[in-house]
N, C-alpha and C positions, 0 to 999 in steps of 0.2 A: 816348461818344467819348473818344479819347485814353487809354483804359485801359492799354494796353501801355506807352505812353510815360510815363504818370504813375507806374506801378509801378517802372520802371527808373530814372527820375529820383529818385524817393523813396529807392530803395536806395542810389544814389550819394551823395545828401545825408546819409543816415544814417551812412555810413562817414566822411564829412568831419566831421560833428558829434561822432562818438564819439572822434575822435582828440584832441580838445582843441586843443593847439597844432598849427599846420599848417606844413609846409615847402613850398617851391616844387614839390618832387617829389610831395608829397601832392596838391597842386592839379592838377598835370598828369595824375596817375593818375585823379583824379576826373573831369577833363574828358575823358579818353579814354573813360571809361564813358558819359558824357553824349553824346559824339560818336557812339558806337555806337548808343545809344538813339535818337538823332535820325535816323540813317541807316536804322535798322530801321523807324522810323515813316514812312518814305518822304519825309523832308524832302530837298529838293534839295541836292546835294553842295556847290554854291557857297555856299549859305546856311549850311550846317553849318560849313564852313571859316571863313567870315567870323565867324560867331557864336562859335565856339570860340576863335578868335584874340582877339576883343574881350574875352571873359570872362577868358581866361587872363592877358592883359596887365594887366587891372585887378586880378585876384585875387592875383597874386604880388607886388603892391606891399607895402611895409612897413606901410602903413596897415591892410591886411587881416591880414597874417600876424602882426602884433604886437598885434592887437586882443584884447579879452577873450574874444569869441566869434567866432573867425575862420570857423568853419563856417557860422554864421548870416550872416555878411557875404558869403560866397560865394553863398549862396542869394539874397540881396538883389540881388547883381550879376547873377546869372542871370535873375532876374525882370525887372530893368530892361532888360537887353539883349534879352530875348525880346519884351518890350513894344515896343521900338524896331523890331525886325525886322517886327513885325506892324502897325506904323503909329502907335504911341504914343497917338493919340486917336481917338475915334469920329468917323466921317465921315457926315454926314446927306445926304438927298436934296436936290439943288439945286432949289429952287422958284423958278420964273420970276417976276419982278416984274410982268410983263405976261402973264397967263394966256392959253392953257393951257400948262402945263408938259408937254413932250413927252418921253416916256421910251421908248427902244428897248430891247427885251429880246432879247438875242442869245445864241447858244450852239449846241452840238451837240444832235442828237436825244437825248431821254431824260434830259437834264440837269434838266429841270423848268421850262422857260421859262413855259409856259402856266399851270401850277399856281402858280408864284411871282408871275406877273403878277396873278393873283387874290388871293394873300396880301397883296401890296403894296397892291393896290386897296382891300382890306378894311381894312387898317391905316390908310390915308389917309382912308378914308370915316369911320372912327371919330374922325378929327381934323377932321371937318366939311368935308372936301374932297368934290368931286363928280367922281369918276373915271369914265373911259370906257375899255373894252377894245376894241381894234381887231384884227380877225382878218386877218392878212397871210400866213398859211401856206396857200398855194394848192396845195401838192404832197402833203402827207400826208393820206391818207384820214381823214375825220371830224375833221380838225383844228379846223374851225369849230365843229362840234358840241361838241367837248371844251371849247372856250373858252366856249361858251354855257352849258354845265353849270357850269363854274367861276364864270362871271358870276352865274348864278342862286344858287349857294351863297353868294357874297359879297354878293349884292344889288346888283350893279353892272351897268349896261347894256353891251351888246356891239354894236359896229358891224361889219357885214360886207357884201360885195358878191359874191354867189354867182356871178354871170355874168362878173365881171371876173377875168382871169387874171394881170394884172400887179400884183404886190404893192406896187410903188412908188405906183401910182395909187390903190390901196386906202388906203395910208397917208396920202396927201395928202387924199383925200376924208374919211377918218376925222378928221383934224385940223380940216377945214372944218366937219364935223358937230359937233364938240366946241365950236367957237367959236359956232356958230349956236344950240346948245342949252344953253349955260352950263356945260359940263363944264370944270373947271379943271385936270384931270390926264388925260393921254392915254397909255395903255400900248399900244405897238405890239408885238404878239406876232408875231415874225418866224419864218420857216422855219429849220429846222436840217438838218444832214446827219449821217450816221453818222461822217463824217470831214470835215475841212476840204477844200474844193475851190474851184477858181477861180470857178466859176459862182456859188456861194453868196456868196463874198466880193465879187464884182463887184456882185451884187444889193444887198447891204447897203451898200456904198460909195455906190451910186447913190441908195439910199433916204436915207442920211444927208445927202447933198448936197441932195436935194429938200425934206426936211422940217426940216432943221437942228435936231435934237433937243437938249434941254438936258441929258439924261443918256443914256449908252449903257451899260447894265448887262449885264455878261457873266455868264451863269448857268453855273456849273461843278459837275459831279458830283464830290464829294470822293473817291468810291470808285475813281476811275480812277488815283489815285496820282500818280506822276511825270508821267504824260501830261497831268495838269491844268495843270502849269506850261507845257508846250509849247503847249497850247491857248490859255492866257491870253496867252502871248507873241505868238502869231500873230495873234489877234484884236486885241490892243493895237497891234501894228505896222501893221495894215491899217486899223483904225477909230479908234484913239486913244480907247479906252474910258474912261469916267469912274469906273467902280467894278465890283466883283465881288460876286455872291451865291454863296456856297458852299452846296450842297445835299447832302442825304443824309449829314450828319455823324453822324446816329444809327446809321448802318450801317457807319461807318468808325472802328475802334478805334485807327487809327494817327494820322490827322489831319495828315499831312505837308503837305497842300495849304494849310492855314491858316497854316502857318509859312513857306511858300515863295512864294505868289502875290504878295504885296505887295512883297517884296524883288526879285523878278525883273521885275515890270512897273512898279513904282513907283506903281501905282494901288491905292487902298484897297479892302479888303473892307468892304462897307457892311452886309451882312446875312448871317446864316446860317440855313439852313432845315432842318427835320427833319420827316419824315413827309409824308403826302399830304393829311391833313385841313387844310382851310382855316383853321378857327377854334380849333385847339389852342393852348394857351399857348406851346408850343415850335415852332409851325408856322413862325414867322418871328421872328427876334430881331435887334435891332441888334447889330452887332459892336463890342465894346469890347476893344481889344488888351490893356489892363491887366487886365481881368477874365478874359480868356481865358488870359493868362499865369498868373494866380493859380490858375485851375482846373487847368492842366497841372501846376503845381508842388504840387498838393494843398492849396492854401490856401483852397479853396472860392470861392464867388461870392456873398457876402452882399449886395452891391449889387443884383445881379439878383433876389435873393430879395425885397429891399425893393421893387424896381420892380413885381414881380408882386403883392405884397401891396397896394401902392397902387392898382394897376389893378383888383384884386378888391374893394377896400375900398369899402363904401357908408356914407358918413358919417351919413346919415339913419337907416339901420338900426342903426348903432352907438349913436346917441343914444337911439333907441327901446329898444334892449337895455338901456342903462344905466338908463333910467326903470323898465323892468320889473323889473330886479334890485333897485332901491331899494324898489319896491312888493311885492317877492317874488311877482311874477306871471310868472316865467320859465317858458315852456311847452315842450312837446315840439316844437311848430312852430318855436319860436325855436332850439331845439337843432338841428333839421334844417337851418334856415337857415344856421347856422354851418358845418355840413358842406358845404353847397352853395357857400358863398363860398370855402371852402378848395379845393374842386374846381377853381375857376377858376384857381388858381395852378399846376395841373399835377398829375401823379401824385405819390404819396408818395415814390417812388424819385427822381423829378426834384428834389423839394424837398430831400430828404436829401443828394443829391449836391452841392448847393450849400453845404452846411454845412462850415466849416473843420474839419479833423481827420478827416473821413470818408475812410478809406483807399481807394485805387483797387481796384475789384473787390470791395469788402466787401459790396456790396449784391447781388452776383450770386446768392448762395444765401440771401439774407434772405427769410423767408416773410412778405412784405408782401401781404396779401390786399386788393386794390383792390375786390373784390366785396363786402367787408364794408360799404362805404359804400352800395352799392346795396341791400343787405339792410336796412340801417338805414332808408333811405328807404321801402322797401316796408313795413316793420313800422309805421312812424309813419303812413304814408298809409292803412294798413288800420284805423286807430283812428277812433273817432268824435270829433267836436269836443270833447265833454265829457271824453273819455278823455285827449285831448291836453292839455287845460287842467288836469285834475285826475287825474294818473296813479295817485293813491292808491286810486281806485275800481276799478282794474283787478284783478279777482279771477281765480280759476282758470278759470272758464268764459269770461270775456272774453279771457283769454290764449290759450285754445284757438282762439277765433274769429279773433283777430288773427293767430295763427300760420298758420291755414288760409288766411286771406285774403292773406297776404304770401308764401306758399310757403316758410315757414320752420318752426321748431318752438318749443315752449314754452320750452325752455332758452335759445334765442336771444332771445326776447322778455324773459325774466327778466334776461338779461345786459344788454340795452339799458336796461331800467328801472333797473338798479343803476348803470350808467355815468351815466345822466342824473341820478340822485339825487346821486351823488358830485360831478358837475360843478356842480350847483346849490349844493351845500354849499360847494364850493371858492370859487365866485363870491360867495357870501354873506360868506365870510371876507375876500375882497378888498375888499368894500364897507366893511369896517371899522366895523361897527355904525352905519352911516348916514352916515359921513363921505364926502364927495364924492371920487371917484377919477376920473382922466382915462382915457378908453378909447382904445386904439391900434388898429392895423391888425387887421382881422377882428373888431373889437368886443371884443377881449380886453383886460383891464385890465393896466396896467404902471406 
């Protein structure tokens, strides 16, 4: 996401940094390029105008133009103003003091309401909540079945009334069911339309009045560009939404919606969603305006990377790994476990894209073979317990058997064994001849 915008912003900043001392004319020329970049990224015109005016006003002051690094100061101002436009701080789900917390999921057809109800339910389930999904789309064929499939994948129960045709009654009964069964979060999966119409809005207004939700989350497809702002504005005017979930950001390299929706509606973007899979690391992420601004400006997102490492990190396994390294009993099973923990953080491309200094689009042609991890797993799982514990015993005949069992070849088996040996030697050095080292995220020493 944001590839095009990131490239153009980076180019504009390079010009400002290369000039050394800046004049007011230099700043205005740089802001003209940034303005065009934002408009091409489908950012709302009103938002662009306000943003450019704010940055220009701050950047042409003597404090910036007479500073030692004026170009860097302009980047800092752009970062701060972009963060302000997107909301400054992360906004979390409002949890009711007296459960259940009722959350209405609203939006147009195809935006991802049902899928993201499941993603949110799974996220809160991991936080020891007991969510319930309520099927209130009585119009779209197989809508109830779709929610049931999503619920099954998330391990969350689904409430539906097949014979009832009034979605408001279903919503009310769903909340009653949650209270009776100890569910502390209720997601109301409402119907959508291909476009906003009076019938849809009247139904949602009536539902809001009857169930008095604690949250009304508008799910918007980021790929519809400028139209996303119009959709958000209309839903907000009619329902007074409490927040927004932006979906399909992985398919939108422009990202204008993320920079427009908060400014136009005054309501926070609470989550961003990518992909259809419920349990991917990128499936649903909390929206942090400052982190998003950093990524747009090519500064990476180290905090997101740390969050992912913390989520994937198993402290008991790290302690066990440390013990094994001290005793020099690090095995191929342990090596495989490290790969599997890293997989929880996302794809290699996703992880690298969060690193500062990685240029926009630099990963497009990078030959990062995610299948190599799968081959590594297959090779190790084709070994006997004895071979995993003592790889030195793996001779040529054993290598042939392992290669045949894993669907690989002897060359790949040799490569894996060499990498394992190098990793083991490196970790021995980290142990410092028996001195105790502290182990960090993913069990790696630091």
